[in-house]
Backbone atoms as SQL, in Angstrom:
CREATE TABLE atoms (id INTEGER PRIMARY KEY, chain TEXT, resi INTEGER, resn TEXT, atom TEXT, x REAL, y REAL, z REAL);
INSERT INTO atoms VALUES
  (1, 'A', 1, 'MET', 'N', -16.860, 17.224, -9.643),
  (2, 'A', 1, 'MET', 'CA', -17.672, 18.772, -9.119),
  (3, 'A', 1, 'MET', 'C', -18.614, 18.041, -7.903),
  (4, 'A', 2, 'LYS', 'N', -18.933, 19.132, -7.014),
  (5, 'A', 2, 'LYS', 'CA', -18.800, 18.393, -6.032),
  (6, 'A', 2, 'LYS', 'C', -20.544, 18.715, -5.710),
  (7, 'A', 3, 'ILE', 'N', -21.515, 17.975, -5.515),
  (8, 'A', 3, 'ILE', 'CA', -22.997, 18.079, -5.148),
  (9, 'A', 3, 'ILE', 'C', -23.048, 17.721, -3.563),
  (10, 'A', 4, 'ARG', 'N', -23.947, 18.451, -3.177),
  (11, 'A', 4, 'ARG', 'CA', -24.937, 18.528, -2.188),
  (12, 'A', 4, 'ARG', 'C', -25.878, 18.026, -2.252),
  (13, 'A', 5, 'VAL', 'N', -26.557, 16.503, -1.557),
  (14, 'A', 5, 'VAL', 'CA', -28.004, 16.142, -1.785),
  (15, 'A', 5, 'VAL', 'C', -28.628, 16.632, -0.954),
  (16, 'A', 6, 'TYR', 'N', -30.075, 17.556, -1.816),
  (17, 'A', 6, 'TYR', 'CA', -30.786, 18.235, -0.801),
  (18, 'A', 6, 'TYR', 'C', -32.108, 17.357, -0.730),
  (19, 'A', 7, 'TYR', 'N', -32.989, 17.247, 0.146),
  (20, 'A', 7, 'TYR', 'CA', -34.831, 17.007, 0.050),
  (21, 'A', 7, 'TYR', 'C', -34.961, 16.609, -1.289),
  (22, 'A', 8, 'ASP', 'N', -35.283, 17.287, -2.243),
  (23, 'A', 8, 'ASP', 'CA', -35.903, 17.498, -3.662),
  (24, 'A', 8, 'ASP', 'C', -35.138, 16.523, -4.434),
  (25, 'A', 9, 'ASP', 'N', -34.064, 16.119, -3.834),
  (26, 'A', 9, 'ASP', 'CA', -32.911, 14.674, -4.619),
  (27, 'A', 9, 'ASP', 'C', -33.631, 13.642, -4.359),
  (28, 'A', 10, 'THR', 'N', -34.575, 13.413, -2.989),
  (29, 'A', 10, 'THR', 'CA', -34.386, 11.958, -2.581),
  (30, 'A', 10, 'THR', 'C', -36.392, 11.795, -2.761),
  (31, 'A', 11, 'ASP', 'N', -36.053, 10.180, -2.346),
  (32, 'A', 11, 'ASP', 'CA', -37.591, 9.957, -2.497),
  (33, 'A', 11, 'ASP', 'C', -38.105, 9.832, -0.533),
  (34, 'A', 12, 'ALA', 'N', -39.128, 9.399, -0.563),
  (35, 'A', 12, 'ALA', 'CA', -39.648, 9.598, 1.048),
  (36, 'A', 12, 'ALA', 'C', -38.766, 8.878, 2.047),
  (37, 'A', 13, 'GLY', 'N', -37.987, 8.126, 1.590),
  (38, 'A', 13, 'GLY', 'CA', -37.192, 7.664, 2.800),
  (39, 'A', 13, 'GLY', 'C', -35.872, 8.538, 2.924),
  (40, 'A', 14, 'GLY', 'N', -35.412, 9.416, 1.948),
  (41, 'A', 14, 'GLY', 'CA', -34.277, 9.898, 2.196),
  (42, 'A', 14, 'GLY', 'C', -33.220, 9.470, 1.462),
  (43, 'A', 15, 'VAL', 'N', -33.049, 8.681, 0.360),
  (44, 'A', 15, 'VAL', 'CA', -32.461, 8.182, -0.593),
  (45, 'A', 15, 'VAL', 'C', -32.535, 8.674, -1.674),
  (46, 'A', 16, 'VAL', 'N', -31.244, 8.888, -2.362),
  (47, 'A', 16, 'VAL', 'CA', -31.387, 9.604, -3.743),
  (48, 'A', 16, 'VAL', 'C', -32.140, 9.217, -4.630),
  (49, 'A', 17, 'TYR', 'N', -33.319, 9.279, -5.580),
  (50, 'A', 17, 'TYR', 'CA', -34.061, 8.827, -6.143),
  (51, 'A', 17, 'TYR', 'C', -33.174, 8.558, -7.638),
  (52, 'A', 18, 'HIS', 'N', -33.344, 7.380, -8.092),
  (53, 'A', 18, 'HIS', 'CA', -32.628, 6.607, -9.153),
  (54, 'A', 18, 'HIS', 'C', -32.245, 7.466, -10.252),
  (55, 'A', 19, 'ALA', 'N', -33.249, 8.319, -10.571),
  (56, 'A', 19, 'ALA', 'CA', -32.856, 9.272, -11.860),
  (57, 'A', 19, 'ALA', 'C', -32.267, 10.275, -11.850),
  (58, 'A', 20, 'ASN', 'N', -32.178, 10.733, -10.288),
  (59, 'A', 20, 'ASN', 'CA', -30.985, 12.015, -10.435),
  (60, 'A', 20, 'ASN', 'C', -29.859, 11.833, -10.335),
  (61, 'A', 21, 'TYR', 'N', -29.528, 10.540, -10.234),
  (62, 'A', 21, 'TYR', 'CA', -27.849, 10.269, -10.735),
  (63, 'A', 21, 'TYR', 'C', -27.639, 10.725, -12.127),
  (64, 'A', 22, 'LEU', 'N', -28.413, 10.607, -13.100),
  (65, 'A', 22, 'LEU', 'CA', -28.453, 10.933, -14.286),
  (66, 'A', 22, 'LEU', 'C', -28.390, 12.239, -14.290),
  (67, 'A', 23, 'LYS', 'N', -29.095, 13.139, -13.870),
  (68, 'A', 23, 'LYS', 'CA', -29.079, 14.626, -13.657),
  (69, 'A', 23, 'LYS', 'C', -28.044, 15.071, -12.940),
  (70, 'A', 24, 'PHE', 'N', -27.110, 14.473, -11.878),
  (71, 'A', 24, 'PHE', 'CA', -25.850, 14.665, -11.579),
  (72, 'A', 24, 'PHE', 'C', -24.825, 14.812, -12.445),
  (73, 'A', 25, 'CYS', 'N', -25.112, 13.697, -13.200),
  (74, 'A', 25, 'CYS', 'CA', -23.604, 13.769, -14.334),
  (75, 'A', 25, 'CYS', 'C', -24.265, 14.943, -15.301),
  (76, 'A', 26, 'GLU', 'N', -25.118, 14.897, -15.640),
  (77, 'A', 26, 'GLU', 'CA', -25.641, 16.140, -16.432),
  (78, 'A', 26, 'GLU', 'C', -24.862, 17.616, -16.259),
  (79, 'A', 27, 'ARG', 'N', -25.611, 17.653, -15.197),
  (80, 'A', 27, 'ARG', 'CA', -24.678, 18.910, -14.474),
  (81, 'A', 27, 'ARG', 'C', -23.224, 18.843, -14.169),
  (82, 'A', 28, 'ALA', 'N', -22.450, 17.779, -14.244),
  (83, 'A', 28, 'ALA', 'CA', -21.063, 17.707, -14.222),
  (84, 'A', 28, 'ALA', 'C', -20.545, 17.712, -15.786),
  (85, 'A', 29, 'ARG', 'N', -21.509, 17.107, -16.747),
  (86, 'A', 29, 'ARG', 'CA', -20.799, 17.561, -18.163),
  (87, 'A', 29, 'ARG', 'C', -21.006, 19.072, -18.223),
  (88, 'A', 30, 'SER', 'N', -22.150, 19.659, -17.630),
  (89, 'A', 30, 'SER', 'CA', -22.208, 21.019, -18.285),
  (90, 'A', 30, 'SER', 'C', -21.558, 21.746, -17.670),
  (91, 'A', 31, 'GLU', 'N', -20.812, 21.630, -16.518),
  (92, 'A', 31, 'GLU', 'CA', -20.285, 22.321, -15.695),
  (93, 'A', 31, 'GLU', 'C', -18.859, 22.041, -16.252),
  (94, 'A', 32, 'ILE', 'N', -18.147, 21.333, -17.109),
  (95, 'A', 32, 'ILE', 'CA', -16.870, 20.962, -17.555),
  (96, 'A', 32, 'ILE', 'C', -16.394, 22.398, -18.455),
  (97, 'A', 33, 'PHE', 'N', -17.899, 22.871, -19.013),
  (98, 'A', 33, 'PHE', 'CA', -17.858, 23.865, -20.417),
  (99, 'A', 33, 'PHE', 'C', -17.741, 25.014, -19.537),
  (100, 'A', 34, 'PHE', 'N', -18.908, 25.496, -18.527),
  (101, 'A', 34, 'PHE', 'CA', -18.752, 26.326, -17.506),
  (102, 'A', 34, 'PHE', 'C', -17.652, 27.109, -17.040),
  (103, 'A', 35, 'GLU', 'N', -17.062, 25.985, -16.483),
  (104, 'A', 35, 'GLU', 'CA', -15.413, 26.283, -15.317),
  (105, 'A', 35, 'GLU', 'C', -14.887, 26.655, -16.527),
  (106, 'A', 36, 'HIS', 'N', -14.536, 26.596, -17.569),
  (107, 'A', 36, 'HIS', 'CA', -13.569, 26.965, -18.556),
  (108, 'A', 36, 'HIS', 'C', -13.939, 27.941, -19.628),
  (109, 'A', 37, 'GLY', 'N', -15.097, 28.874, -19.315),
  (110, 'A', 37, 'GLY', 'CA', -15.947, 29.616, -19.509),
  (111, 'A', 37, 'GLY', 'C', -16.285, 29.708, -21.190),
  (112, 'A', 38, 'ARG', 'N', -17.033, 28.578, -21.231),
  (113, 'A', 38, 'ARG', 'CA', -17.418, 28.468, -22.734),
  (114, 'A', 38, 'ARG', 'C', -18.921, 27.447, -22.278),
  (115, 'A', 39, 'SER', 'N', -19.384, 27.287, -23.103),
  (116, 'A', 39, 'SER', 'CA', -20.822, 27.135, -23.466),
  (117, 'A', 39, 'SER', 'C', -21.283, 25.569, -24.051),
  (118, 'A', 40, 'PRO', 'N', -22.127, 24.576, -23.427),
  (119, 'A', 40, 'PRO', 'CA', -22.126, 23.348, -23.966),
  (120, 'A', 40, 'PRO', 'C', -22.871, 23.570, -25.575),
  (121, 'A', 41, 'ALA', 'N', -23.426, 24.471, -25.526),
  (122, 'A', 41, 'ALA', 'CA', -23.808, 24.970, -27.095),
  (123, 'A', 41, 'ALA', 'C', -22.689, 25.378, -27.797),
  (124, 'A', 42, 'ILE', 'N', -22.181, 24.975, -28.739),
  (125, 'A', 42, 'ILE', 'CA', -21.061, 25.135, -29.633),
  (126, 'A', 42, 'ILE', 'C', -21.445, 25.589, -31.543),
  (127, 'A', 43, 'ASP', 'N', -21.475, 26.847, -31.746),
  (128, 'A', 43, 'ASP', 'CA', -21.629, 27.331, -32.771),
  (129, 'A', 43, 'ASP', 'C', -23.308, 26.255, -33.470),
  (130, 'A', 44, 'GLY', 'N', -23.933, 26.303, -32.839),
  (131, 'A', 44, 'GLY', 'CA', -25.609, 25.916, -32.983),
  (132, 'A', 44, 'GLY', 'C', -25.420, 24.860, -32.606),
  (133, 'A', 45, 'GLY', 'N', -24.682, 23.976, -32.584),
  (134, 'A', 45, 'GLY', 'CA', -24.947, 22.538, -31.808),
  (135, 'A', 45, 'GLY', 'C', -24.548, 22.265, -30.551),
  (136, 'A', 46, 'HIS', 'N', -24.786, 21.050, -30.020),
  (137, 'A', 46, 'HIS', 'CA', -24.679, 20.356, -28.785),
  (138, 'A', 46, 'HIS', 'C', -24.449, 19.159, -28.876),
  (139, 'A', 47, 'PHE', 'N', -24.332, 18.431, -27.316),
  (140, 'A', 47, 'PHE', 'CA', -24.249, 17.132, -27.345),
  (141, 'A', 47, 'PHE', 'C', -25.600, 16.690, -26.817),
  (142, 'A', 48, 'VAL', 'N', -26.142, 15.616, -27.410),
  (143, 'A', 48, 'VAL', 'CA', -27.529, 14.799, -26.685),
  (144, 'A', 48, 'VAL', 'C', -26.531, 13.519, -26.351),
  (145, 'A', 49, 'VAL', 'N', -27.215, 12.607, -25.608),
  (146, 'A', 49, 'VAL', 'CA', -27.094, 11.432, -25.309),
  (147, 'A', 49, 'VAL', 'C', -27.905, 10.697, -25.828),
  (148, 'A', 50, 'ARG', 'N', -27.138, 9.758, -26.847),
  (149, 'A', 50, 'ARG', 'CA', -27.512, 8.499, -27.568),
  (150, 'A', 50, 'ARG', 'C', -27.553, 7.047, -26.816),
  (151, 'A', 51, 'HIS', 'N', -26.666, 7.281, -26.026),
  (152, 'A', 51, 'HIS', 'CA', -26.970, 5.689, -25.380),
  (153, 'A', 51, 'HIS', 'C', -26.131, 5.873, -23.813),
  (154, 'A', 52, 'ILE', 'N', -26.973, 5.352, -22.726),
  (155, 'A', 52, 'ILE', 'CA', -26.293, 5.118, -21.497),
  (156, 'A', 52, 'ILE', 'C', -26.153, 3.994, -20.781),
  (157, 'A', 53, 'GLU', 'N', -25.638, 3.429, -20.697),
  (158, 'A', 53, 'GLU', 'CA', -25.211, 1.949, -19.276),
  (159, 'A', 53, 'GLU', 'C', -24.829, 2.534, -18.173),
  (160, 'A', 54, 'ALA', 'N', -25.771, 2.181, -16.917),
  (161, 'A', 54, 'ALA', 'CA', -25.613, 2.766, -15.342),
  (162, 'A', 54, 'ALA', 'C', -25.914, 1.734, -14.733),
  (163, 'A', 55, 'ASP', 'N', -24.932, 1.724, -13.758),
  (164, 'A', 55, 'ASP', 'CA', -24.561, 0.774, -12.441),
  (165, 'A', 55, 'ASP', 'C', -24.814, 1.496, -11.127),
  (166, 'A', 56, 'PHE', 'N', -26.006, 1.450, -10.374),
  (167, 'A', 56, 'PHE', 'CA', -26.410, 1.887, -9.133),
  (168, 'A', 56, 'PHE', 'C', -25.715, 1.084, -8.032),
  (169, 'A', 57, 'LEU', 'N', -24.912, 1.570, -7.585),
  (170, 'A', 57, 'LEU', 'CA', -23.680, 0.188, -6.361),
  (171, 'A', 57, 'LEU', 'C', -24.191, 0.558, -5.261),
  (172, 'A', 58, 'LYS', 'N', -24.205, 1.930, -4.768),
  (173, 'A', 58, 'LYS', 'CA', -24.864, 2.028, -3.557),
  (174, 'A', 58, 'LYS', 'C', -25.568, 2.960, -3.260),
  (175, 'A', 59, 'SER', 'N', -26.244, 3.330, -2.252),
  (176, 'A', 59, 'SER', 'CA', -27.318, 4.464, -2.075),
  (177, 'A', 59, 'SER', 'C', -26.853, 5.971, -1.331),
  (178, 'A', 60, 'ALA', 'N', -27.170, 6.861, -2.159),
  (179, 'A', 60, 'ALA', 'CA', -26.439, 8.274, -1.313),
  (180, 'A', 60, 'ALA', 'C', -27.800, 8.620, -0.703),
  (181, 'A', 61, 'LYS', 'N', -27.700, 9.279, 0.530),
  (182, 'A', 61, 'LYS', 'CA', -28.742, 10.049, 1.236),
  (183, 'A', 61, 'LYS', 'C', -28.672, 11.474, 1.340),
  (184, 'A', 62, 'LEU', 'N', -29.686, 11.835, 2.086),
  (185, 'A', 62, 'LEU', 'CA', -29.942, 13.312, 2.312),
  (186, 'A', 62, 'LEU', 'C', -29.306, 13.862, 3.142),
  (187, 'A', 63, 'GLY', 'N', -28.298, 15.138, 2.394),
  (188, 'A', 63, 'GLY', 'CA', -27.248, 15.765, 3.200),
  (189, 'A', 63, 'GLY', 'C', -26.166, 15.125, 3.072),
  (190, 'A', 64, 'ASP', 'N', -25.797, 13.925, 1.941),
  (191, 'A', 64, 'ASP', 'CA', -24.460, 13.708, 1.607),
  (192, 'A', 64, 'ASP', 'C', -24.036, 14.520, 0.721),
  (193, 'A', 65, 'LEU', 'N', -22.606, 14.748, 0.663),
  (194, 'A', 65, 'LEU', 'CA', -21.730, 15.232, -0.280),
  (195, 'A', 65, 'LEU', 'C', -21.002, 14.408, -1.570),
  (196, 'A', 66, 'LEU', 'N', -21.454, 14.497, -2.595),
  (197, 'A', 66, 'LEU', 'CA', -21.023, 13.733, -3.749),
  (198, 'A', 66, 'LEU', 'C', -20.119, 14.384, -4.425),
  (199, 'A', 67, 'ASP', 'N', -19.018, 13.391, -5.191),
  (200, 'A', 67, 'ASP', 'CA', -18.547, 14.070, -6.084),
  (201, 'A', 67, 'ASP', 'C', -18.277, 13.002, -7.601),
  (202, 'A', 68, 'VAL', 'N', -18.907, 14.118, -8.476),
  (203, 'A', 68, 'VAL', 'CA', -19.275, 13.376, -9.992),
  (204, 'A', 68, 'VAL', 'C', -17.718, 13.957, -10.428),
  (205, 'A', 69, 'LYS', 'N', -17.193, 12.383, -11.055),
  (206, 'A', 69, 'LYS', 'CA', -16.142, 12.650, -11.806),
  (207, 'A', 69, 'LYS', 'C', -16.159, 11.981, -13.456),
  (208, 'A', 70, 'GLY', 'N', -15.643, 12.460, -14.218),
  (209, 'A', 70, 'GLY', 'CA', -15.602, 11.827, -15.323),
  (210, 'A', 70, 'GLY', 'C', -14.164, 11.424, -16.129),
  (211, 'A', 71, 'LYS', 'N', -14.733, 10.395, -17.163),
  (212, 'A', 71, 'LYS', 'CA', -13.410, 10.094, -17.889),
  (213, 'A', 71, 'LYS', 'C', -13.958, 10.222, -19.258),
  (214, 'A', 72, 'MET', 'N', -13.091, 10.407, -20.309),
  (215, 'A', 72, 'MET', 'CA', -13.301, 10.196, -21.682),
  (216, 'A', 72, 'MET', 'C', -12.674, 8.791, -22.286),
  (217, 'A', 73, 'LEU', 'N', -13.682, 8.190, -22.686),
  (218, 'A', 73, 'LEU', 'CA', -12.970, 6.814, -23.095),
  (219, 'A', 73, 'LEU', 'C', -12.715, 6.643, -24.661),
  (220, 'A', 74, 'GLU', 'N', -13.265, 7.372, -25.496),
  (221, 'A', 74, 'GLU', 'CA', -13.245, 7.681, -26.880),
  (222, 'A', 74, 'GLU', 'C', -13.793, 8.706, -27.475),
  (223, 'A', 75, 'LEU', 'N', -13.060, 9.417, -28.204),
  (224, 'A', 75, 'LEU', 'CA', -13.663, 10.571, -29.025),
  (225, 'A', 75, 'LEU', 'C', -13.553, 10.264, -30.481),
  (226, 'A', 76, 'LYS', 'N', -14.574, 10.437, -31.079),
  (227, 'A', 76, 'LYS', 'CA', -14.790, 10.158, -32.702),
  (228, 'A', 76, 'LYS', 'C', -15.119, 11.258, -33.086),
  (229, 'A', 77, 'ASN', 'N', -15.362, 11.109, -34.599),
  (230, 'A', 77, 'ASN', 'CA', -15.826, 12.305, -35.431),
  (231, 'A', 77, 'ASN', 'C', -16.795, 13.123, -34.896),
  (232, 'A', 78, 'ALA', 'N', -17.893, 12.458, -34.572),
  (233, 'A', 78, 'ALA', 'CA', -19.519, 13.201, -34.441),
  (234, 'A', 78, 'ALA', 'C', -19.702, 12.568, -32.828),
  (235, 'A', 79, 'SER', 'N', -19.232, 11.902, -32.258),
  (236, 'A', 79, 'SER', 'CA', -19.387, 11.486, -30.725),
  (237, 'A', 79, 'SER', 'C', -18.191, 11.242, -29.926),
  (238, 'A', 80, 'LEU', 'N', -18.417, 11.325, -28.554),
  (239, 'A', 80, 'LEU', 'CA', -17.448, 10.806, -27.639),
  (240, 'A', 80, 'LEU', 'C', -18.139, 9.648, -26.549),
  (241, 'A', 81, 'VAL', 'N', -17.392, 9.074, -25.923),
  (242, 'A', 81, 'VAL', 'CA', -18.028, 7.983, -24.890),
  (243, 'A', 81, 'VAL', 'C', -17.242, 8.588, -23.997),
  (244, 'A', 82, 'LEU', 'N', -18.139, 8.759, -22.396),
  (245, 'A', 82, 'LEU', 'CA', -17.427, 9.308, -21.685),
  (246, 'A', 82, 'LEU', 'C', -18.313, 8.162, -20.487),
  (247, 'A', 83, 'GLU', 'N', -17.067, 8.090, -19.329),
  (248, 'A', 83, 'GLU', 'CA', -17.498, 7.361, -18.182),
  (249, 'A', 83, 'GLU', 'C', -17.493, 8.302, -17.431),
  (250, 'A', 84, 'GLN', 'N', -18.656, 8.453, -15.944),
  (251, 'A', 84, 'GLN', 'CA', -18.981, 9.362, -15.208),
  (252, 'A', 84, 'GLN', 'C', -19.155, 8.445, -14.208),
  (253, 'A', 85, 'THR', 'N', -18.748, 8.816, -12.884),
  (254, 'A', 85, 'THR', 'CA', -18.653, 7.661, -11.634),
  (255, 'A', 85, 'THR', 'C', -19.245, 9.103, -10.560),
  (256, 'A', 86, 'VAL', 'N', -20.241, 8.817, -9.826),
  (257, 'A', 86, 'VAL', 'CA', -20.677, 9.409, -8.302),
  (258, 'A', 86, 'VAL', 'C', -20.000, 8.622, -6.891),
  (259, 'A', 87, 'TRP', 'N', -19.274, 9.589, -6.247),
  (260, 'A', 87, 'TRP', 'CA', -18.382, 8.925, -5.065),
  (261, 'A', 87, 'TRP', 'C', -19.042, 9.923, -3.899),
  (262, 'A', 88, 'LYS', 'N', -19.234, 8.901, -2.782),
  (263, 'A', 88, 'LYS', 'CA', -19.356, 9.557, -1.323),
  (264, 'A', 88, 'LYS', 'C', -17.721, 9.130, -0.889),
  (265, 'A', 89, 'GLU', 'N', -17.245, 10.027, -0.724),
  (266, 'A', 89, 'GLU', 'CA', -15.596, 9.933, 0.449),
  (267, 'A', 89, 'GLU', 'C', -14.734, 9.092, -0.799),
  (268, 'A', 90, 'ASN', 'N', -14.454, 7.739, -0.738),
  (269, 'A', 90, 'ASN', 'CA', -14.014, 6.938, -1.020),
  (270, 'A', 90, 'ASN', 'C', -14.668, 5.665, -1.899),
  (271, 'A', 91, 'GLU', 'N', -16.188, 6.017, -1.710),
  (272, 'A', 91, 'GLU', 'CA', -17.133, 4.660, -1.772),
  (273, 'A', 91, 'GLU', 'C', -17.442, 5.046, -3.348),
  (274, 'A', 92, 'LYS', 'N', -17.268, 4.482, -4.200),
  (275, 'A', 92, 'LYS', 'CA', -18.183, 4.544, -5.324),
  (276, 'A', 92, 'LYS', 'C', -19.741, 3.976, -5.421),
  (277, 'A', 93, 'LEU', 'N', -20.576, 5.226, -5.662),
  (278, 'A', 93, 'LEU', 'CA', -21.928, 4.678, -5.561),
  (279, 'A', 93, 'LEU', 'C', -22.678, 4.446, -6.916),
  (280, 'A', 94, 'PHE', 'N', -22.139, 4.971, -7.917),
  (281, 'A', 94, 'PHE', 'CA', -22.767, 5.004, -9.183),
  (282, 'A', 94, 'PHE', 'C', -21.892, 5.038, -10.322),
  (283, 'A', 95, 'THR', 'N', -21.859, 4.551, -11.142),
  (284, 'A', 95, 'THR', 'CA', -20.910, 4.606, -12.715),
  (285, 'A', 95, 'THR', 'C', -21.915, 4.496, -13.719),
  (286, 'A', 96, 'MET', 'N', -21.596, 5.126, -14.909),
  (287, 'A', 96, 'MET', 'CA', -22.493, 5.511, -16.023),
  (288, 'A', 96, 'MET', 'C', -21.467, 5.402, -17.283),
  (289, 'A', 97, 'THR', 'N', -21.583, 4.922, -18.116),
  (290, 'A', 97, 'THR', 'CA', -20.720, 5.336, -19.591),
  (291, 'A', 97, 'THR', 'C', -21.961, 5.431, -20.281),
  (292, 'A', 98, 'SER', 'N', -21.809, 6.705, -21.087),
  (293, 'A', 98, 'SER', 'CA', -22.424, 7.427, -22.011),
  (294, 'A', 98, 'SER', 'C', -22.234, 7.666, -23.210),
  (295, 'A', 99, 'VAL', 'N', -22.666, 7.632, -24.354),
  (296, 'A', 99, 'VAL', 'CA', -22.328, 7.941, -25.942),
  (297, 'A', 99, 'VAL', 'C', -22.862, 9.405, -26.059),
  (298, 'A', 100, 'LEU', 'N', -22.251, 10.544, -26.250),
  (299, 'A', 100, 'LEU', 'CA', -23.017, 11.528, -26.378),
  (300, 'A', 100, 'LEU', 'C', -22.885, 12.190, -28.187),
  (301, 'A', 101, 'ALA', 'N', -23.534, 12.385, -28.824),
  (302, 'A', 101, 'ALA', 'CA', -23.295, 12.612, -30.169),
  (303, 'A', 101, 'ALA', 'C', -23.457, 14.244, -30.208),
  (304, 'A', 102, 'PHE', 'N', -22.756, 14.304, -31.246),
  (305, 'A', 102, 'PHE', 'CA', -22.864, 15.680, -31.919),
  (306, 'A', 102, 'PHE', 'C', -23.865, 16.456, -32.492),
  (307, 'A', 103, 'VAL', 'N', -24.605, 16.948, -32.182),
  (308, 'A', 103, 'VAL', 'CA', -25.681, 16.955, -33.580),
  (309, 'A', 103, 'VAL', 'C', -26.252, 18.488, -33.505),
  (310, 'A', 104, 'LYS', 'N', -26.753, 18.848, -34.649),
  (311, 'A', 104, 'LYS', 'CA', -27.046, 20.458, -35.052),
  (312, 'A', 104, 'LYS', 'C', -28.128, 20.224, -35.337),
  (313, 'A', 105, 'GLU', 'N', -29.458, 20.929, -35.548),
  (314, 'A', 105, 'GLU', 'CA', -30.614, 21.008, -36.318),
  (315, 'A', 105, 'GLU', 'C', -30.974, 19.219, -36.335),
  (316, 'A', 106, 'GLY', 'N', -30.669, 18.863, -35.286),
  (317, 'A', 106, 'GLY', 'CA', -31.349, 17.466, -35.318),
  (318, 'A', 106, 'GLY', 'C', -30.133, 16.331, -35.985),
  (319, 'A', 107, 'ARG', 'N', -29.560, 16.429, -36.357),
  (320, 'A', 107, 'ARG', 'CA', -28.349, 15.655, -37.528),
  (321, 'A', 107, 'ARG', 'C', -27.140, 15.495, -36.566),
  (322, 'A', 108, 'PRO', 'N', -26.286, 14.332, -36.450),
  (323, 'A', 108, 'PRO', 'CA', -25.393, 14.342, -36.305),
  (324, 'A', 108, 'PRO', 'C', -24.108, 15.411, -37.277),
  (325, 'A', 109, 'ILE', 'N', -23.196, 15.998, -36.501),
  (326, 'A', 109, 'ILE', 'CA', -22.155, 16.638, -37.652),
  (327, 'A', 109, 'ILE', 'C', -20.768, 16.317, -36.482),
  (328, 'A', 110, 'ARG', 'N', -19.995, 16.840, -37.425),
  (329, 'A', 110, 'ARG', 'CA', -18.421, 16.444, -37.199),
  (330, 'A', 110, 'ARG', 'C', -17.903, 17.433, -35.705),
  (331, 'A', 111, 'ILE', 'N', -17.518, 16.988, -34.765),
  (332, 'A', 111, 'ILE', 'CA', -16.929, 17.852, -33.557),
  (333, 'A', 111, 'ILE', 'C', -16.164, 18.305, -34.432),
  (334, 'A', 112, 'ASP', 'N', -15.924, 19.715, -34.301),
  (335, 'A', 112, 'ASP', 'CA', -14.922, 20.566, -34.656),
  (336, 'A', 112, 'ASP', 'C', -13.227, 20.711, -34.073),
  (337, 'A', 113, 'ASP', 'N', -12.245, 20.811, -34.561),
  (338, 'A', 113, 'ASP', 'CA', -10.859, 20.275, -34.239),
  (339, 'A', 113, 'ASP', 'C', -10.676, 21.178, -32.746),
  (340, 'A', 114, 'ALA', 'N', -11.368, 22.391, -32.401),
  (341, 'A', 114, 'ALA', 'CA', -11.170, 23.292, -31.319),
  (342, 'A', 114, 'ALA', 'C', -11.871, 22.524, -30.382),
  (343, 'A', 115, 'THR', 'N', -12.931, 21.485, -30.272),
  (344, 'A', 115, 'THR', 'CA', -13.763, 21.247, -29.069),
  (345, 'A', 115, 'THR', 'C', -13.298, 19.804, -28.946),
  (346, 'A', 116, 'LYS', 'N', -12.662, 19.363, -29.799),
  (347, 'A', 116, 'LYS', 'CA', -11.720, 17.968, -29.833),
  (348, 'A', 116, 'LYS', 'C', -10.219, 18.170, -28.900),
  (349, 'A', 117, 'ALA', 'N', -9.925, 19.312, -29.483),
  (350, 'A', 117, 'ALA', 'CA', -8.891, 19.626, -28.495),
  (351, 'A', 117, 'ALA', 'C', -8.931, 20.018, -27.073),
  (352, 'A', 118, 'PHE', 'N', -10.012, 20.442, -26.675),
  (353, 'A', 118, 'PHE', 'CA', -10.615, 21.183, -25.394),
  (354, 'A', 118, 'PHE', 'C', -11.065, 19.659, -24.517),
  (355, 'A', 119, 'PHE', 'N', -11.599, 18.711, -25.691),
  (356, 'A', 119, 'PHE', 'CA', -11.867, 17.565, -24.452),
  (357, 'A', 119, 'PHE', 'C', -10.589, 16.478, -24.285),
  (358, 'A', 120, 'THR', 'N', -9.639, 16.601, -25.150),
  (359, 'A', 120, 'THR', 'CA', -8.591, 16.426, -25.037),
  (360, 'A', 120, 'THR', 'C', -7.839, 16.649, -23.963),
  (361, 'A', 121, 'SER', 'N', -7.613, 17.907, -23.904),
  (362, 'A', 121, 'SER', 'CA', -7.020, 18.392, -22.444),
  (363, 'A', 121, 'SER', 'C', -7.640, 18.272, -21.419),
  (364, 'A', 122, 'LEU', 'N', -8.987, 17.879, -21.225),
  (365, 'A', 122, 'LEU', 'CA', -9.455, 17.500, -19.874),
  (366, 'A', 122, 'LEU', 'C', -9.066, 16.183, -19.726),
  (367, 'A', 123, 'PHE', 'N', -9.288, 15.441, -20.313),
  (368, 'A', 123, 'PHE', 'CA', -9.559, 13.914, -20.072),
  (369, 'A', 123, 'PHE', 'C', -8.153, 13.259, -20.355);
């Protein structure tokens, strides 16, 4: 997913504020569903971030065009592990591995077969 860096994404020096890399990745995860005519809310359930490991490698700046890419590392019964990277042209700026739990009414539940097939087809 392509993302342009706007003024409100940056700090006073025009450098992307660190928390916004997480927002860029969140938007890209949601966009996966929207691009395929689906909603991230599935039968009253949705994915929540349970764990994140992030590496800030280089800075993006005001006006940069970034590309957020994703790769599924593991698909379990009630969660998945996703690696996302943020690139500026051929330069990796940020990488994040997250564990996403599927929950309904605040409790983990099994990911249905159709949603598992959807993720498998994408990654």
